[in-house]
C-alpha positions as CSV (number, residue, x, y, z in Angstrom):
1,M,-61.0,17.0,36.1
2,N,-63.0,14.2,34.6
3,G,-62.0,11.7,37.4
4,W,-58.3,12.1,36.9
5,T,-56.3,12.6,40.1
6,F,-53.2,14.2,40.6
7,T,-51.5,10.8,40.9
8,D,-53.2,9.7,37.6
9,W,-51.6,12.8,35.9
10,L,-48.2,12.0,37.3
11,S,-48.3,8.4,36.3
12,L,-49.3,9.4,32.9
13,L,-46.6,12.0,32.9
14,S,-44.1,9.5,34.3
15,A,-45.2,7.1,31.4
16,L,-44.8,9.6,28.6
17,G,-41.3,10.4,30.0
18,V,-40.3,7.0,29.8
19,I,-41.7,6.5,26.2
20,V,-39.8,9.9,25.1
21,A,-36.6,8.5,26.7
22,L,-37.0,5.1,24.9
23,V,-37.5,7.0,21.6
24,C,-34.6,9.3,22.2
25,N,-32.4,6.4,23.1
26,L,-33.4,4.3,19.9
27,R,-32.6,7.3,18.0
28,S,-29.3,7.9,19.5
29,L,-28.6,4.1,18.8
30,R,-29.6,4.4,15.2
31,D,-27.3,7.5,14.7
32,K,-24.4,5.9,16.3
33,D,-24.7,2.6,14.2
34,A,-25.1,4.9,11.0
35,R,-21.9,6.8,12.0
36,K,-20.1,3.5,12.5
37,A,-21.3,2.1,9.4
38,G,-19.9,5.2,7.8
39,E,-16.5,4.7,9.4
40,L,-16.4,1.1,8.4
41,T,-17.2,1.9,4.8
42,E,-14.5,4.6,4.7
43,M,-12.0,2.2,6.5
44,R,-13.0,-0.3,3.6
45,S,-12.3,1.9,1.1
46,D,-8.9,2.9,2.4
47,I,-7.9,-0.6,2.8
48,K,-9.0,-1.3,-0.8
49,H,-6.9,1.8,-2.0
50,I,-3.9,0.5,0.1
51,R,-4.2,-3.0,-1.3
52,G,-4.4,-1.6,-4.9
53,Q,-1.0,0.5,-4.0
54,V,0.7,-2.5,-2.7
55,D,-0.1,-4.7,-5.7
56,K,1.1,-1.9,-8.1
57,T,4.3,-1.8,-6.0
58,D,4.8,-5.6,-6.3
59,L,4.4,-5.3,-10.0
60,L,6.9,-2.5,-9.9
61,I,9.4,-4.6,-7.8
62,A,8.9,-7.6,-10.0
63,D,9.7,-5.6,-13.1
64,M,12.7,-4.0,-11.4
65,R,13.9,-7.7,-10.7
66,V,13.8,-8.5,-14.3
67,Q,15.6,-5.3,-15.2
68,L,18.3,-6.0,-12.6
69,G,18.8,-9.5,-14.0
70,D,18.9,-8.0,-17.5
71,F,21.6,-5.5,-16.3
72,R,23.6,-8.2,-14.5
73,D,23.7,-10.2,-17.7
74,R,24.8,-7.0,-19.7
75,I,27.7,-6.4,-17.1
76,T,28.8,-9.9,-17.3
77,R,29.0,-9.7,-20.9
78,L,30.7,-6.2,-20.8
79,E,33.3,-7.6,-18.2
80,E,34.2,-10.4,-20.5
81,S,34.5,-8.1,-23.4
82,V,36.8,-5.8,-21.4
83,K,38.8,-8.9,-20.3
84,N,39.1,-10.1,-23.9
85,A,40.1,-6.6,-25.2
86,H,42.9,-6.4,-22.3
87,H,44.1,-9.9,-23.5
88,R,44.1,-8.7,-27.1
89,L,46.1,-5.4,-26.1
90,T,48.5,-7.4,-24.1
91,T,49.1,-9.6,-27.1
92,L,49.5,-6.6,-29.3
93,E,51.8,-4.9,-26.9
94,T,54.0,-8.1,-26.6
95,A,54.2,-8.3,-30.3
96,E,55.1,-4.7,-30.7
97,K,57.9,-5.2,-28.2
98,E,59.2,-8.2,-30.0
99,L,59.0,-6.4,-33.2
100,E,61.0,-3.3,-32.0
101,A,63.4,-5.8,-30.4
102,E,64.0,-7.4,-33.9
103,L,64.3,-4.1,-35.7
104,R,67.2,-2.9,-33.3
């Protein structure tokens, strides 16, 4: 066996086993890092999408607040108009009663 003893072969085989184990572990770590990177990229994408939706919602809420203010103004003007109309009707009813009383 060209001067190689059984222990030399065992030592060589052990060294090869350690090298193969190291290569496999490095490959496993690389794959694990790649998966983590993929997950982080997906999470960042999800967060970006959520942030965009929140921004859209904020704009919609701001627009609804403006509309609500406009509705409040319109309702206030409507209430004033109804109050004036009731006052005019009361005045007309009073005048009508006075006229009926005069005609009797």
